[in-house]
Legacy VTK file of the C-alpha trace (Angstrom):
# vtk DataFile Version 3.0
C-alpha trace
ASCII
DATASET POLYDATA
POINTS 317 float
-34.615 -44.671 15.679
-30.997 -44.535 14.536
-30.243 -40.827 14.121
-27.524 -41.483 11.519
-30.042 -43.296 9.327
-32.527 -40.457 9.792
-29.844 -37.906 8.915
-29.032 -39.803 5.735
-32.709 -40.009 4.761
-33.315 -36.326 5.379
-30.248 -35.061 3.521
-31.125 -37.346 0.581
-34.455 -35.568 0.023
-34.840 -33.473 -3.085
-35.933 -29.862 -2.814
-39.637 -30.549 -3.448
-39.681 -33.438 -0.959
-38.017 -31.304 1.709
-40.518 -28.535 1.036
-43.361 -30.991 1.594
-41.694 -32.495 4.675
-41.404 -29.053 6.284
-44.972 -28.240 5.258
-46.125 -31.314 7.183
-43.899 -30.448 10.155
-45.864 -27.236 10.573
-49.140 -29.210 10.695
-48.983 -31.743 13.535
-52.531 -32.872 12.830
-51.557 -33.760 9.276
-53.099 -32.842 5.905
-55.499 -34.594 3.572
-53.747 -36.045 0.535
-54.641 -34.228 -2.693
-53.727 -34.563 -6.343
-51.376 -31.586 -6.025
-49.392 -33.103 -3.161
-49.467 -36.718 -4.297
-46.305 -36.656 -6.426
-44.147 -34.860 -3.863
-45.328 -37.145 -1.078
-44.516 -40.348 -2.950
-40.955 -40.658 -1.634
-41.896 -39.520 1.856
-44.591 -42.172 2.114
-42.761 -44.989 0.378
-38.980 -45.250 0.223
-37.964 -42.768 2.889
-40.643 -43.656 5.500
-40.564 -40.080 6.752
-44.345 -39.660 6.595
-47.286 -41.893 7.446
-51.011 -42.129 6.876
-53.352 -41.464 9.802
-56.808 -42.174 8.495
-57.220 -39.888 5.495
-54.408 -37.577 6.556
-50.666 -37.590 5.958
-48.594 -36.924 9.077
-44.967 -36.885 10.209
-44.544 -39.690 12.807
-43.717 -38.337 16.302
-40.360 -40.154 16.386
-39.309 -38.632 13.074
-40.469 -35.193 14.234
-38.446 -35.447 17.466
-35.419 -36.750 15.580
-35.519 -33.882 13.090
-35.730 -31.308 15.887
-32.776 -32.977 17.644
-30.328 -33.416 14.779
-31.089 -30.691 12.213
-28.414 -28.011 12.374
-27.002 -25.397 10.032
-24.226 -27.860 9.110
-26.788 -30.495 8.180
-28.739 -27.924 6.187
-25.559 -27.157 4.214
-24.913 -30.862 3.640
-28.453 -31.246 2.310
-28.005 -28.245 0.000
-24.727 -29.622 -1.342
-26.265 -33.037 -1.972
-29.044 -31.406 -3.972
-26.520 -29.457 -5.991
-24.709 -32.710 -6.729
-28.006 -34.099 -8.099
-28.173 -31.109 -10.432
-24.559 -31.500 -11.569
-25.151 -35.162 -12.414
-28.343 -34.279 -14.281
-26.414 -31.689 -16.324
-23.687 -34.253 -17.027
-26.309 -36.720 -18.233
-27.657 -34.295 -20.834
-24.390 -32.628 -21.852
-21.662 -35.290 -21.784
-22.606 -38.941 -21.245
-19.022 -39.559 -20.134
-16.967 -37.025 -18.180
-13.829 -36.772 -16.091
-13.709 -36.099 -12.379
-12.237 -32.690 -13.188
-15.391 -31.734 -15.094
-17.672 -32.846 -12.246
-15.564 -30.731 -9.892
-15.903 -27.718 -12.209
-19.681 -28.162 -12.252
-19.898 -28.518 -8.486
-17.734 -25.454 -7.881
-20.142 -23.295 -9.861
-22.158 -23.180 -6.631
-19.471 -24.042 -4.050
-16.163 -22.621 -5.320
-14.194 -23.652 -2.219
-15.230 -27.319 -2.230
-12.285 -29.733 -2.282
-12.004 -32.839 -4.435
-12.523 -35.282 -1.546
-15.772 -33.628 -0.468
-17.065 -33.759 -4.037
-16.086 -37.432 -4.328
-17.815 -38.250 -1.026
-20.995 -36.490 -2.135
-20.921 -38.402 -5.428
-20.461 -41.728 -3.615
-23.336 -40.985 -1.221
-25.811 -39.900 -3.905
-28.971 -42.074 -3.663
-29.551 -44.557 -6.462
-32.572 -42.692 -7.847
-30.379 -39.640 -8.558
-27.164 -41.476 -9.423
-26.899 -41.371 -13.199
-23.198 -42.251 -13.430
-20.861 -45.154 -12.703
-17.085 -44.872 -12.405
-15.308 -46.784 -15.175
-11.643 -46.533 -16.203
-11.201 -43.439 -14.042
-14.113 -41.652 -15.751
-17.757 -41.080 -14.872
-19.915 -42.941 -17.379
-23.675 -42.569 -17.846
-25.494 -45.698 -16.696
-26.104 -47.932 -19.706
-23.222 -46.450 -21.678
-20.772 -48.797 -19.980
-22.534 -51.732 -21.673
-20.484 -52.836 -24.708
-18.136 -49.918 -23.950
-20.359 -47.463 -25.848
-18.804 -44.638 -23.828
-15.397 -45.395 -25.388
-16.914 -45.166 -28.858
-18.569 -41.862 -27.916
-15.389 -40.453 -26.426
-12.878 -41.683 -29.004
-14.821 -41.775 -32.275
-17.347 -38.944 -31.884
-16.327 -36.389 -29.272
-12.658 -36.505 -30.224
-10.557 -33.696 -28.790
-13.432 -31.258 -28.217
-13.217 -29.457 -24.878
-16.089 -29.907 -22.429
-18.625 -27.076 -22.435
-19.021 -25.895 -18.848
-22.496 -24.399 -18.349
-23.391 -21.542 -16.041
-24.977 -22.168 -12.650
-28.307 -20.993 -14.088
-28.031 -23.506 -16.954
-27.355 -26.370 -14.528
-30.467 -25.364 -12.572
-32.483 -25.180 -15.780
-31.347 -28.575 -17.036
-32.396 -30.057 -13.695
-35.807 -28.381 -13.659
-36.687 -28.447 -17.377
-34.554 -31.197 -18.903
-33.415 -28.776 -21.617
-32.469 -25.124 -21.967
-35.793 -23.415 -22.621
-34.011 -20.098 -22.133
-32.285 -20.554 -25.500
-34.070 -18.529 -28.178
-34.933 -21.394 -30.529
-36.170 -23.596 -27.667
-38.422 -20.809 -26.397
-39.782 -20.193 -29.934
-40.667 -23.886 -30.304
-42.295 -23.941 -26.844
-44.388 -20.852 -27.626
-45.396 -22.292 -31.001
-46.558 -25.538 -29.344
-48.469 -23.674 -26.621
-50.236 -21.354 -29.083
-50.908 -23.940 -31.796
-52.130 -26.803 -29.647
-53.773 -24.821 -26.839
-51.683 -26.037 -23.904
-49.951 -24.166 -21.087
-46.253 -23.330 -21.304
-45.277 -25.982 -18.742
-46.855 -28.714 -20.888
-45.225 -27.239 -23.982
-41.855 -27.250 -22.189
-42.236 -30.979 -21.491
-42.851 -31.541 -25.199
-39.715 -29.549 -26.063
-37.797 -31.694 -23.562
-38.972 -34.837 -25.377
-37.851 -33.364 -28.706
-34.473 -32.426 -27.202
-34.083 -36.038 -26.046
-34.846 -37.148 -29.606
-32.027 -34.959 -30.942
-29.646 -36.249 -28.254
-30.564 -39.849 -29.077
-30.218 -39.475 -32.880
-33.926 -40.076 -33.530
-34.883 -39.217 -37.113
-36.860 -35.993 -37.499
-39.932 -37.716 -38.965
-39.952 -40.235 -36.117
-39.612 -37.431 -33.561
-42.575 -35.623 -35.128
-44.628 -38.824 -35.132
-43.866 -39.404 -31.441
-44.748 -35.768 -30.700
-48.173 -36.136 -32.326
-48.894 -39.577 -30.834
-50.434 -38.207 -27.635
-53.316 -40.308 -26.270
-55.522 -37.235 -26.037
-54.978 -36.432 -29.701
-54.244 -32.850 -28.688
-50.932 -32.654 -30.553
-51.959 -33.881 -33.975
-50.993 -31.434 -36.711
-54.144 -29.613 -37.887
-52.716 -28.794 -41.329
-49.736 -29.346 -43.606
-48.701 -25.733 -43.060
-48.543 -26.228 -39.304
-46.512 -29.414 -39.738
-44.023 -27.635 -42.035
-43.670 -24.805 -39.496
-43.085 -27.391 -36.760
-40.268 -28.977 -38.776
-38.663 -25.574 -39.353
-38.688 -24.735 -35.645
-37.562 -28.253 -34.728
-34.526 -27.965 -37.014
-33.727 -24.529 -35.628
-33.978 -25.899 -32.078
-31.826 -28.935 -32.896
-28.968 -26.692 -34.044
-29.038 -24.928 -30.658
-29.209 -28.151 -28.629
-26.302 -28.779 -26.303
-25.754 -32.466 -26.912
-23.525 -35.298 -25.748
-21.904 -35.880 -29.135
-20.384 -32.405 -28.888
-19.561 -32.523 -25.155
-22.264 -29.971 -24.501
-21.575 -27.669 -27.441
-24.241 -26.824 -30.002
-24.005 -27.056 -33.794
-22.894 -23.454 -34.273
-20.126 -23.740 -31.695
-18.881 -26.946 -33.315
-18.777 -25.281 -36.747
-16.704 -22.443 -35.264
-14.447 -24.937 -33.481
-13.813 -26.982 -36.648
-13.197 -23.805 -38.665
-10.514 -22.673 -36.212
-8.964 -26.137 -36.198
-8.842 -26.272 -40.000
-7.309 -22.794 -40.224
-4.646 -23.708 -37.677
-3.795 -26.831 -39.679
-3.641 -24.867 -42.963
-1.366 -22.209 -41.441
1.112 -24.673 -39.964
4.600 -24.059 -41.384
5.663 -26.805 -43.824
8.645 -28.920 -42.849
11.654 -28.153 -45.038
13.682 -31.133 -46.138
17.366 -30.418 -46.918
19.292 -32.767 -49.178
22.883 -33.287 -47.962
25.562 -34.311 -50.469
28.029 -37.079 -49.569
30.970 -34.668 -49.543
29.104 -31.811 -47.781
29.810 -30.977 -44.099
27.684 -33.182 -41.867
24.655 -31.238 -40.537
25.292 -32.632 -37.029
28.139 -30.102 -36.658
31.015 -32.607 -36.228
33.154 -30.920 -38.922
33.475 -34.190 -40.847
32.113 -34.888 -44.283
28.616 -36.339 -44.284
29.828 -39.620 -45.854
32.353 -40.104 -43.023
29.890 -39.204 -40.228
26.113 -39.618 -40.046
26.051 -40.667 -43.684
27.671 -43.988 -42.740
24.313 -45.105 -41.328
LINES 1 318
317 0 1 2 3 4 5 6 7 8 9 10 11 12 13 14 15 16 17 18 19 20 21 22 23 24 25 26 27 28 29 30 31 32 33 34 35 36 37 38 39 40 41 42 43 44 45 46 47 48 49 50 51 52 53 54 55 56 57 58 59 60 61 62 63 64 65 66 67 68 69 70 71 72 73 74 75 76 77 78 79 80 81 82 83 84 85 86 87 88 89 90 91 92 93 94 95 96 97 98 99 100 101 102 103 104 105 106 107 108 109 110 111 112 113 114 115 116 117 118 119 120 121 122 123 124 125 126 127 128 129 130 131 132 133 134 135 136 137 138 139 140 141 142 143 144 145 146 147 148 149 150 151 152 153 154 155 156 157 158 159 160 161 162 163 164 165 166 167 168 169 170 171 172 173 174 175 176 177 178 179 180 181 182 183 184 185 186 187 188 189 190 191 192 193 194 195 196 197 198 199 200 201 202 203 204 205 206 207 208 209 210 211 212 213 214 215 216 217 218 219 220 221 222 223 224 225 226 227 228 229 230 231 232 233 234 235 236 237 238 239 240 241 242 243 244 245 246 247 248 249 250 251 252 253 254 255 256 257 258 259 260 261 262 263 264 265 266 267 268 269 270 271 272 273 274 275 276 277 278 279 280 281 282 283 284 285 286 287 288 289 290 291 292 293 294 295 296 297 298 299 300 301 302 303 304 305 306 307 308 309 310 311 312 313 314 315 316
């Protein structure tokens, strides 16, 4: 086996896949595939070829096991950790911006690795596997895949986002966007999640997934009624509104949540932050000193300071 290829495969694993890979390393005889492990093993068994089936058990092939023991060092561990952080930065950029500059990606990356240089960040971006690569470089910017079609990213940047600064999240928010797909920690998001869990009898993880879908609806400009219809259209029928009162309460919490959503149109800012931003901008414009226009007579001294009359100096033109 080519150790460079193995190194690339190993450092491309996500955190859950690496957890499962190491779990299997500790069990040379392998483990029986279960529903709980099926999702995490998918990449190991398929694309990465780092695990194999031996009868009814999943095992790490001997060659892969020997290769891992030979090449895995603290430096490689750090490279793997940095690659995973890059995945999280790109996920945050997908939800918050849609189109961003290299400077913004560097700011996101340095939330976890403050001493990283621009070349290292660029190399990590270029080596990100396709299944975690949400962005393409266009016109010196990083553009969400699909947005480059018909130059939608230019419309977003020039006609909608305008001169709004990029919101730079905290490290915890980047982690949360990666794990949850929205910021459940925000008060209105948590209220909507708890309402869904209590009203429809599901666990909080399931309710969080439903909030994520509603957040995506806000980000994609889906009408509120259509978002509610999609929410209720679960095959199990579990999320149908049991009464008009419950549906009205859902709409109230949905609107409250939408105003706290950090969305692409606002470069990651929420509604309240944009209102404050526009208020400051309008005040600054209103307080700008008016330009005074001075009328100069033909026989007055020329304002250029030449000492001549205006009509014999700048007034000639």
